[in-house]
C-alpha positions as MATLAB code, in Angstrom:
seq = 'MKAIWSLLSLLTLALAQGVPADWPDPFKMQFQRLQPSVIRPTEAQLSNGLKVLLVEDRALPFVSGRVYLRAGAIFEPDDKVGLSGIFSSVLRTGGAGERTPDQVDEILETLAATVSVSTDNLFTSVAFNTLTENLDQVLQIWADVLVRPRFAQERLDLEKGRALEAIRRRNDQPTQIAVREFVRRINEGHPAGRISSAASIQSITRDDLVAFHQRFFKPNGAVLAITGDFNTQEIVARLERALRGWQPGPVNLPTFAPPQPKPGIYFLQKETNQSVIYMGNPTVTAFAPGYSELDLASRVLGDGFNSRLFLEVRTKRGLAYATGGAQTQGFGWPGFIYGASISRVEKTAEVLELMLAQFRDLRERPVSQEELELFRNSILNAEVFRFTSKQAVAERIARTQMLGLPPDYYEQYIRQIQAITPADLQRAVQQYVRPEQFVIVVVGDKRQFDRPLQSLGSVVEVPLE';
ca = [
      -0.202    2.887   63.004;
      -1.708    0.196   65.315;
       1.150   -1.988   63.825;
       4.280    0.315   64.673;
       2.680    0.765   68.289;
       2.583   -2.996   68.756;
       5.810   -3.494   67.165;
       7.142   -0.985   69.944;
       5.317   -2.366   72.089;
       7.066   -6.010   71.662;
      10.512   -4.236   71.095;
       9.680   -2.861   74.532;
       8.364   -6.041   76.834;
      11.453   -7.561   74.931;
      14.327   -5.225   76.642;
      12.459   -5.048   79.831;
      12.627   -9.315   80.204;
      16.524   -9.462   79.081;
      18.013  -11.235   76.019;
      16.879  -14.614   75.596;
      19.784  -16.774   77.030;
      19.899  -18.973   73.493;
      20.549  -15.603   71.419;
      23.781  -15.532   69.741;
      26.413  -12.782   70.328;
      25.760  -10.748   67.291;
      29.891   -9.533   67.441;
      30.844  -13.071   67.000;
      28.532  -14.126   64.225;
      29.835  -15.329   61.240;
      28.697  -14.682   57.832;
      29.652  -16.127   54.361;
      30.501  -13.238   51.836;
      27.931  -12.772   49.164;
      28.817  -13.547   45.709;
      27.043  -11.333   43.256;
      25.873  -13.340   39.982;
      28.539  -12.427   37.310;
      27.497  -10.420   34.247;
      29.384  -11.389   30.976;
      28.715   -8.652   28.036;
      28.462  -10.501   24.502;
      31.439   -8.474   22.588;
      30.902   -7.376   19.228;
      32.590   -5.048   16.514;
      30.976   -2.486   14.274;
      32.650   -2.400   10.556;
      34.357    0.526   11.392;
      36.250   -0.640   13.899;
      34.058    0.356   16.910;
      34.104   -2.049   19.940;
      30.798   -2.908   21.729;
      29.210   -4.431   24.923;
      26.164   -5.392   25.004;
      23.947   -7.257   27.929;
      20.202   -7.951   27.437;
      17.781   -6.970   30.068;
      14.146   -7.134   29.600;
      12.798   -6.035   32.900;
      12.168   -2.818   31.963;
      11.403   -0.922   28.240;
      14.757    0.638   28.282;
      18.006    1.119   26.676;
      21.201    3.141   27.650;
      24.396    3.163   26.126;
      27.965    4.863   26.893;
      30.626    5.037   24.590;
      33.959    5.832   25.418;
      36.751    7.898   23.668;
      40.594    8.838   24.801;
      39.472   12.316   24.738;
      40.212   13.638   27.845;
      41.821   17.129   29.653;
      45.297   15.663   30.121;
      45.340   15.644   25.808;
      44.906   19.776   25.714;
      47.218   22.023   24.356;
      49.338   23.732   26.673;
      47.549   26.774   25.543;
      43.949   25.903   26.193;
      43.908   24.428   28.764;
      40.103   23.717   29.763;
      39.481   22.930   26.743;
      37.928   19.130   26.833;
      35.178   20.611   29.806;
      34.322   23.486   26.913;
      34.361   20.561   24.590;
      31.921   18.569   25.809;
      29.985   20.805   26.916;
      29.137   22.561   23.461;
      29.521   18.819   21.655;
      26.217   18.292   23.349;
      24.209   21.712   23.401;
      25.614   22.686   20.348;
      23.605   20.859   17.968;
      23.986   17.809   15.562;
      23.075   16.580   12.255;
      20.945   18.806   10.731;
      19.320   19.802   13.850;
      19.900   22.985   15.763;
      20.250   23.088   19.358;
      17.157   24.230   20.905;
      15.784   21.046   18.278;
      17.668   18.510   19.599;
      16.251   19.799   22.872;
      13.413   19.638   22.162;
      13.061   16.285   20.676;
      14.601   14.723   23.463;
      12.743   16.243   25.953;
       9.279   15.151   24.323;
      10.711   11.163   23.887;
      11.890   11.395   27.348;
      15.168   10.939   26.684;
      18.448   12.116   27.583;
      21.919   12.361   25.310;
      24.821   13.591   27.910;
      28.415   14.514   27.332;
      31.101   13.931   30.177;
      34.774   14.266   30.430;
      37.816   13.877   32.771;
      41.671   13.646   32.092;
      41.328   10.753   30.488;
      37.927    9.610   28.794;
      35.066   12.056   27.280;
      31.977    9.935   27.017;
      28.471   10.599   25.387;
      25.753    8.429   26.442;
      21.916    8.180   25.951;
      19.011    6.649   28.015;
      15.522    6.580   25.734;
      12.563    3.972   26.182;
      12.567    1.165   23.421;
       9.748    2.522   21.332;
      12.445    5.549   20.666;
      15.380    3.834   20.156;
      16.063    4.736   16.259;
      14.869    8.154   17.109;
      17.344    8.255   19.951;
      20.035    6.285   18.605;
      20.360    9.025   15.561;
      20.620   11.900   17.713;
      23.072   10.521   19.719;
      25.120    9.500   16.899;
      24.974   13.151   15.648;
      26.090   14.612   18.776;
      28.751   11.761   19.045;
      29.874   12.266   14.794;
      28.358   15.508   13.094;
      28.527   18.289   15.995;
      27.619   21.801   14.662;
      29.304   23.241   17.579;
      27.400   26.702   17.239;
      29.337   29.514   17.949;
      26.524   31.010   20.682;
      26.841   28.049   22.578;
      30.783   28.071   22.801;
      30.673   31.854   23.613;
      28.035   31.039   26.506;
      30.273   27.909   28.290;
      33.251   30.216   27.678;
      31.495   32.936   29.873;
      30.713   30.366   32.163;
      34.222   29.006   32.825;
      35.489   32.721   33.238;
      32.782   33.175   36.021;
      33.933   29.900   37.676;
      37.903   31.347   37.235;
      36.337   34.155   38.644;
      35.039   33.082   41.632;
      36.847   29.500   42.092;
      39.337   31.531   45.382;
      35.488   32.174   47.156;
      36.287   29.053   49.169;
      39.299   27.561   51.040;
      39.004   23.750   50.623;
      38.326   24.450   46.586;
      41.783   26.691   46.825;
      43.511   24.065   48.599;
      42.519   20.768   46.440;
      43.164   22.751   43.242;
      46.795   23.434   44.379;
      47.640   20.360   46.341;
      46.662   18.441   42.278;
      48.753   21.016   40.907;
      52.104   20.834   42.972;
      51.354   17.046   43.535;
      51.663   16.367   39.783;
      53.683   19.176   38.815;
      55.204   18.327   35.351;
      52.417   16.531   33.707;
      49.530   17.795   32.357;
      47.364   16.645   35.125;
      48.615   19.404   37.176;
      47.720   22.348   34.773;
      45.173   24.324   35.830;
      43.287   26.983   33.080;
      43.306   30.708   33.053;
      41.344   33.442   32.161;
      43.754   33.517   29.364;
      43.723   29.981   27.931;
      39.441   30.174   27.861;
      39.515   33.491   25.576;
      41.922   31.967   23.264;
      39.557   28.935   22.696;
      37.949   29.028   19.069;
      35.575   26.546   17.424;
      37.842   25.872   14.974;
      39.407   24.383   18.353;
      36.612   22.009   18.916;
      36.812   20.518   15.465;
      40.474   19.711   15.550;
      39.732   18.169   19.317;
      37.441   16.114   17.874;
      38.239   15.290   14.541;
      41.976   14.160   16.287;
      40.348   12.109   19.112;
      37.094   10.862   17.748;
      38.086    7.773   16.245;
      35.387    4.502   16.355;
      38.406    2.061   16.417;
      39.788    3.941   19.497;
      36.605    3.709   21.382;
      34.274    1.300   23.464;
      30.631    1.146   23.788;
      28.294   -0.212   26.371;
      24.841   -1.087   25.770;
      22.246   -2.722   28.482;
      18.352   -2.940   28.173;
      15.519   -3.870   26.542;
      16.701   -5.394   22.959;
      18.408   -8.303   20.364;
      21.571   -8.294   20.544;
      21.549   -9.016   16.722;
      18.677   -6.608   15.765;
      20.873   -3.704   17.757;
      23.574   -3.851   16.234;
      22.357   -4.000   12.938;
      21.051   -0.584   14.007;
      24.663    0.669   15.484;
      26.004   -0.379   12.131;
      22.797    2.158   10.738;
      23.091    4.925   12.453;
      26.967    5.355   13.043;
      27.644    4.758    8.914;
      29.817    7.377    7.953;
      32.286    7.316   11.205;
      35.419    6.466    9.516;
      38.012    4.894   11.216;
      41.700    6.455   11.335;
      44.698    6.744   13.607;
      44.221    8.109   16.683;
      48.252    8.849   17.789;
      48.168    9.757   21.896;
      50.733   11.446   22.994;
      53.069   10.296   25.756;
      54.053   12.106   29.003;
      56.897   11.950   31.710;
      55.218   11.260   35.078;
      55.237   13.906   37.758;
      57.813   15.698   39.215;
      56.424   17.676   42.602;
      58.590   19.756   44.782;
      58.272   19.041   48.444;
      57.651   21.652   50.672;
      54.962   23.710   52.187;
      52.846   25.290   50.198;
      50.562   28.213   51.958;
      48.133   30.719   50.523;
      46.291   33.060   52.472;
      43.286   33.398   52.497;
      41.317   35.163   55.595;
      39.133   32.693   56.927;
      38.332   30.820   60.688;
      39.623   27.792   59.155;
      42.301   26.424   57.930;
      42.863   23.399   55.024;
      45.616   21.588   54.865;
      46.219   18.765   52.379;
      49.798   16.808   52.652;
      50.940   13.895   50.493;
      53.355   12.185   47.989;
      52.877   10.496   44.960;
      53.215    6.930   44.992;
      52.176    4.098   42.171;
      49.940    3.629   39.363;
      46.305    1.810   40.165;
      46.913   -1.753   40.562;
      50.681   -2.286   39.773;
      52.368   -4.099   42.799;
      52.200   -2.218   46.161;
      48.546   -0.342   45.509;
      46.522   -2.904   47.481;
      48.674   -2.579   50.267;
      48.726    1.248   49.980;
      45.153    1.175   49.584;
      44.678   -0.293   52.523;
      46.828    1.329   54.381;
      45.742    4.721   53.493;
      42.057    2.974   54.563;
      43.821    3.218   58.373;
      45.237    6.387   57.763;
      41.652    8.049   56.952;
      39.019    6.312   55.793;
      36.223    6.694   58.168;
      35.163    7.327   61.908;
      37.475    4.596   63.087;
      41.053    5.548   61.082;
      43.685    7.122   62.766;
      43.622   10.775   61.257;
      39.913   10.854   62.702;
      40.683    9.628   66.074;
      43.483   11.135   66.777;
      43.145   14.665   65.455;
      38.905   14.962   65.932;
      37.702   12.333   68.519;
      40.391   12.771   70.891;
      41.486   16.459   70.215;
      38.763   18.240   68.515;
      40.835   20.378   66.482;
      39.157   19.548   63.174;
      35.699   19.754   61.662;
      36.637   17.020   58.782;
      39.735   15.107   58.289;
      40.331   11.933   56.154;
      42.524   10.757   53.688;
      43.154    7.897   50.820;
      45.470    6.725   47.894;
      44.130    7.836   44.923;
      44.036    5.672   42.006;
      46.625    6.596   38.989;
      46.520    5.008   35.095;
      49.378    6.273   33.025;
      50.922    8.563   36.089;
      51.147    7.442   39.531;
      48.671    8.196   42.125;
      49.267    9.827   45.029;
      48.858    8.638   49.110;
      47.209   11.812   51.173;
      45.555   13.007   54.117;
      43.670   16.301   54.260;
      42.046   18.264   57.494;
      39.693   21.258   57.984;
      40.793   22.657   61.185;
      40.332   25.285   63.626;
      42.980   28.204   62.371;
      44.030   28.684   65.775;
      45.590   25.264   65.719;
      47.110   25.091   62.231;
      50.429   24.140   62.928;
      49.518   21.504   65.652;
      47.400   19.826   63.405;
      49.645   19.681   60.736;
      52.111   17.472   62.922;
      49.405   15.738   64.081;
      48.945   14.532   60.699;
      52.439   14.074   59.656;
      52.932   11.909   63.575;
      50.216    9.362   62.104;
      52.167    8.932   58.525;
      55.536    8.262   60.523;
      53.835    6.269   62.845;
      52.135    3.976   60.118;
      56.101    3.043   58.761;
      57.374    2.755   62.352;
      55.250    0.546   63.386;
      53.078   -2.387   62.197;
      49.487   -2.172   61.902;
      47.373   -4.324   64.450;
      45.757   -7.240   63.127;
      42.340   -6.246   64.842;
      43.186   -2.844   63.110;
      43.960   -4.469   59.249;
      40.681   -6.726   59.888;
      38.231   -3.941   60.249;
      39.330   -2.027   57.246;
      40.167   -5.148   55.499;
      36.488   -6.197   55.839;
      35.416   -2.532   55.060;
      36.653   -3.259   51.329;
      35.782   -6.227   51.419;
      31.955   -6.165   52.567;
      31.587   -3.004   49.689;
      32.023   -5.715   46.713;
      28.460   -6.252   46.831;
      28.128   -2.745   45.499;
      30.030   -3.194   42.158;
      27.056   -5.096   40.838;
      23.977   -2.237   41.432;
      23.159   -2.409   37.721;
      23.750   -3.745   34.512;
      24.695   -0.931   32.734;
      27.321   -0.036   35.611;
      28.685   -3.153   34.774;
      29.302   -3.291   31.414;
      30.580    0.839   31.640;
      33.154   -0.417   34.058;
      34.192   -3.459   31.699;
      34.238   -1.054   29.168;
      36.241    1.454   30.991;
      38.263   -1.814   32.095;
      39.180   -2.337   28.146;
      40.119    1.393   27.380;
      42.658    1.493   30.407;
      44.319   -1.814   29.360;
      43.679   -3.424   33.071;
      43.350   -7.316   32.718;
      39.687   -8.411   33.164;
      40.453  -10.131   35.984;
      42.205   -7.255   37.701;
      39.417   -6.778   40.341;
      39.573  -10.342   41.304;
      43.615   -9.918   41.558;
      43.147   -6.775   43.675;
      40.240   -8.578   46.060;
      42.607  -11.763   46.694;
      46.073   -9.627   47.641;
      43.648   -7.515   50.164;
      42.812  -10.503   51.670;
      46.507  -11.844   51.853;
      48.056   -8.849   53.321;
      49.521   -9.196   56.709;
      50.445   -6.144   58.809;
      54.194   -6.351   57.920;
      53.232   -6.082   54.636;
      51.602   -3.205   54.656;
      54.169   -1.734   56.516;
      56.919   -2.690   53.988;
      54.910   -0.888   51.346;
      54.693    2.332   53.587;
      57.811    2.223   54.460;
      58.602    1.996   50.670;
      56.582    4.595   49.025;
      55.265    6.951   52.030;
      57.722    9.377   52.231;
      56.552   11.948   54.898;
      59.800   14.052   54.717;
      59.348   14.464   50.584;
      55.459   15.728   51.122;
      53.506   18.264   49.244;
      51.977   20.551   51.623;
      49.406   22.691   50.787;
      48.028   25.000   54.035;
      45.192   27.227   53.208;
      43.742   29.911   56.263;
      45.010   33.293   57.486;
      47.908   33.068   59.416;
      47.880   35.650   61.483;
      45.761   33.537   63.557;
      48.183   30.585   63.545;
      49.105   28.917   66.376;
      52.482   29.321   65.466;
      54.376   30.097   61.962;
      54.878   27.327   59.302;
      58.603   28.274   59.081;
      58.858   26.044   62.255;
      57.671   23.542   60.676;
      59.899   23.720   57.607;
      60.676   25.898   53.976;
      57.558   27.676   53.225;
      56.494   28.938   49.719;
      53.941   31.706   50.091;
      51.626   31.192   46.809;
      49.518   34.352   45.474;
      45.607   33.671   44.769;
      45.412   33.666   40.968;
];
């Protein structure tokens, strides 16, 4: 406590005497960019075709691994939407190998280890974390979950019940409604725009889980990232033993036409004191030509307190509780640029017009060099956070390989960000951002709006499902 008071006294004295004349101006100081050390995993391939990325790290007695498989939500049958989420849950909780669900949980708890499963639109991943001394035991459980799941019926019933309850409650929050409907509308015609229903969840059977596993869980179509306290040659042999019996096979992935959204204003009535607005249009796939410019432009538009949407809609006018925007990454189909606001319900139409005006201004007037540098630096300064852990790096490289990106895709992106001029940014925005073709979703209470949404264009009223 005395040390703290001494420090405060020194700071008070310094402030009272003024800043010394020879101190540099903090706003003019220049620093070299940090150059994180590059982590390059050792690559190996098991006899069954599984590609393995290995990074030794002897700092702590832990080992972590995650295998990625192309088994995401876009590959679900049209009449089984919601299958991949239930599949990933029951894959982990439904027992594995000769062990019941409770036995798997009990052993992992005893060993202070974890095995987890997650899924998204493209991938399902199965991960483990363990103390080095328990590696063989945990590897066997992880391998059983991955290769020999039991899909216990009672756990399937439990997950279906949870999914049905989530559907029952998914109209409780206006923001949840807006996000769901915006993603649905902007991805219309593509599996990424589908949403589950009570009927699709109720139709899912254990046979569906088994079929999904048999179709997509092939070692020759997967990549495993593993880091920690191990010897590379020894752990490759351990993996061969743990995964024996996992046979390779063809993985025939369907292809899909790109989304074909229908522009317009989609309104959903919800009695609330706030309105939620989302707007935008599809653009390009991630790291394709134009992506870097759009990413930077979207940050100028909606990334943080200094962004145009925040300054204009919230700071200057006080019309929104939250506002922002971004350019999403699309892999296999285009991402989209969007803006969003949670606004005062009685100012809904005004906020919607202001948001559209910010998009149009990005098209019509070049961004200033000062504004560009501010948001360019926010991207460049964040680069160091890509190297927070060796496991994170190994997993990112695994995903890069699964997505078919070049190994130096991010370095190319950084070089492009460094080279972008205001004219480059404006050209990309004029080419890809089309406010007249926006999908606009509004959730709110129209009885409280400042004026009807029809004054802004044609409106499709969407019933809450």
